[in-house]
SERO-4910 file (N, C-alpha, C, O; in steps of 0.05 Angstrom, whole numbers):
BEGIN
 pado doro    nc1    nc2    nc3   cac1   cac2   cac3    cc1    cc2    cc3    oc1    oc2    oc3
  Unk    A    323   -526    250    334   -499    250    336   -489    279    319   -494    296
  Unk    A    357   -474    283    360   -463    310    348   -435    310    341   -424    289
  Unk    A    346   -424    333    335   -397    336    356   -376    325    377   -373    337
  Unk    A    348   -362    304    366   -343    292    350   -318    284    326   -316    288
  Unk    A    364   -298    274    350   -274    265    334   -281    240    340   -300    227
  Unk    A    313   -265    235    297   -270    211    313   -270    185    308   -287    168
  Unk    A    332   -252    182    349   -251    158    365   -277    155    367   -288    133
  Unk    A    376   -287    177    392   -311    176    374   -335    169    382   -353    154
  Unk    A    350   -335    179    331   -357    173    325   -357    144    325   -378    131
  Unk    A    319   -333    132    312   -332    104    337   -340     87    334   -354     67
  Unk    A    360   -332     95    385   -339     81    388   -369     81    394   -381     60
  Unk    A    385   -382    104    387   -411    105    367   -424     87    373   -444     74
  Unk    A    342   -414     87    321   -426     70    329   -423     41    326   -442     26
  Unk    A    338   -400     33    346   -395      5    369   -413     -3    369   -425    -25
  Unk    A    389   -415     14    412   -431      8    406   -461      4    421   -475     -9
  Unk    A    384   -470     15    376   -498     12    363   -504    -15    357   -527    -21
  Unk    A    357   -483    -30    343   -486    -56    363   -486    -79    385   -475    -76
  Unk    A    356   -498   -102    372   -495   -125    375   -466   -134    357   -450   -129
  Unk    A    397   -459   -148    402   -431   -155    380   -419   -172    373   -396   -168
  Unk    A    369   -434   -190    347   -423   -207    323   -416   -190    310   -396   -195
  Unk    A    317   -432   -171    294   -427   -153    301   -403   -135    283   -387   -129
  Unk    A    326   -401   -126    334   -378   -110    329   -353   -126    319   -333   -114
  Unk    A    335   -352   -151    331   -328   -167    301   -321   -169    294   -298   -167
  Unk    A    284   -341   -172    255   -337   -172    245   -325   -146    229   -307   -146
  Unk    A    255   -337   -124    247   -327    -98    256   -298    -94    241   -282    -83
  Unk    A    281   -292   -102    291   -265    -99    273   -245   -115    267   -224   -105
  Unk    A    266   -253   -139    249   -235   -155    221   -231   -142    211   -208   -141
  Unk    A    210   -252   -131    185   -250   -117    188   -232    -92    170   -215    -86
  Unk    A    210   -235    -78    215   -218    -54    217   -189    -62    207   -171    -48
  Unk    A    231   -183    -84    234   -156    -94    206   -143    -99    200   -121    -90
  Unk    A    189   -158   -113    162   -148   -119    146   -145    -93    132   -124    -90
  Unk    A    148   -164    -75    133   -162    -50    142   -138    -34    126   -123    -23
  Unk    A    169   -134    -32    179   -111    -17    172    -85    -30    166    -65    -15
  Unk    A    172    -84    -56    163    -59    -70    134    -53    -64    127    -30    -59
  Unk    A    117    -74    -63     89    -70    -56     86    -60    -27     70    -42    -22
  Unk    A    102    -71     -9    101    -62     19    109    -33     21     97    -18     36
  Unk    A    130    -25      6    139      3      7    118     21     -4    113     43      6
  Unk    A    104     13    -26     82     29    -37     60     32    -16     49     54    -13
  Unk    A     53     11     -3     32     12     18     40     31     41     24     47     50
  Unk    A     66     30     49     75     47     70     74     77     61     65     94     77
  Unk    A     82     82     36     80    110     26     51    119     25     45    142     33
  Unk    A     33    102     16      4    109     15     -6    114     43    -20    134     48
  Unk    A      0     96     62     -9    100     90      1    126    101    -14    141    115
  Unk    A     26    132     96     38    157    106     24    181     94     18    201    108
  Unk    A     20    180     67      7    203     54    -22    206     64    -30    228     69
  Unk    A    -36    184     67    -63    185     77    -64    197    105    -81    213    111
  Unk    A    -45    188    122    -44    198    150    -40    229    150    -52    243    166
  Unk    A    -22    238    133    -16    267    132    -39    284    121    -41    307    127
  Unk    A    -55    272    104    -77    287     91   -105    280    102   -125    290     92
  Unk    A   -106    263    122   -132    254    132   -149    277    141   -173    277    136
  Unk    A   -138    296    155   -155    319    165   -166    335    142   -188    345    143
  Unk    A   -150    338    121   -159    353     97   -181    337     83   -201    349     74
  Unk    A   -178    311     81   -199    295     69   -225    296     85   -247    298     73
  Unk    A   -223    295    111   -247    297    128   -260    324    125   -285    326    124
  Unk    A   -245    346    123   -256    373    119   -270    374     93   -292    386     91
  Unk    A   -258    363     72   -270    363     45   -297    348     46   -316    356     33
  Unk    A   -297    325     60   -322    309     62   -343    325     76   -367    324     69
  Unk    A   -336    339     98   -356    355    113   -367    377     95   -391    382     95
  Unk    A   -349    390     79   -359    412     61   -378    400     40   -398    412     34
  Unk    A   -371    377     29   -388    365      9   -415    358     21   -436    362      9
  Unk    A   -415    347     45   -440    339     58   -457    364     64   -481    364     60
  Unk    A   -444    386     72   -458    411     77   -470    422     51   -492    431     51
  Unk    A   -454    422     30   -464    432      4   -488    416     -5   -507    427    -16
  Unk    A   -487    389     -1   -510    372     -9   -534    380      7   -556    383     -3
  Unk    A   -530    383     34   -553    390     52   -565    417     45   -589    421     48
  Unk    A   -548    436     36   -558    462     29   -569    464      0   -578    485     -8
  Unk    A   -568    442    -14   -578    442    -42   -559    455    -62   -568    461    -84
  Unk    A   -534    458    -55   -515    471    -73   -501    450    -91   -487    458   -110
  Unk    A   -504    425    -86   -490    405   -101   -507    396   -125   -532    397   -124
  Unk    A   -494    388   -146   -508    378   -169   -499    349   -174   -476    341   -167
  Unk    A   -517    332   -184   -509    305   -190   -486    304   -209   -484    321   -227
  Unk    A   -469    285   -206   -445    282   -223   -454    273   -251   -469    254   -253
  Unk    A   -445    287   -271   -450    279   -299   -428    261   -308   -406    270   -315
  Unk    A   -433    235   -308   -412    216   -315   -404    218   -344   -381    209   -351
  Unk    A   -420    230   -361   -413    234   -389   -391    255   -392   -376    254   -412
  Unk    A   -389    273   -373   -369    295   -374   -342    287   -362   -323    303   -364
  Unk    A   -341    264   -349   -316    256   -337   -297    247   -358   -275    239   -352
***
């Protein structure tokens, strides 16, 4: 293989496979890309809410230290 763009490389690799295998690879790639997009959305959401999560954790820690917290009743969940 010569030095090419990543897309061209993947295309060449796919073209060398039988059509049925190409379809399987495409389906796996769709699932993989969907997972990557989900992870990116999660990372973005976490980044935007990180300061709020940290503030909530500080409040919880403070409430525990002040004796205002109660143990979680797992039966009520």
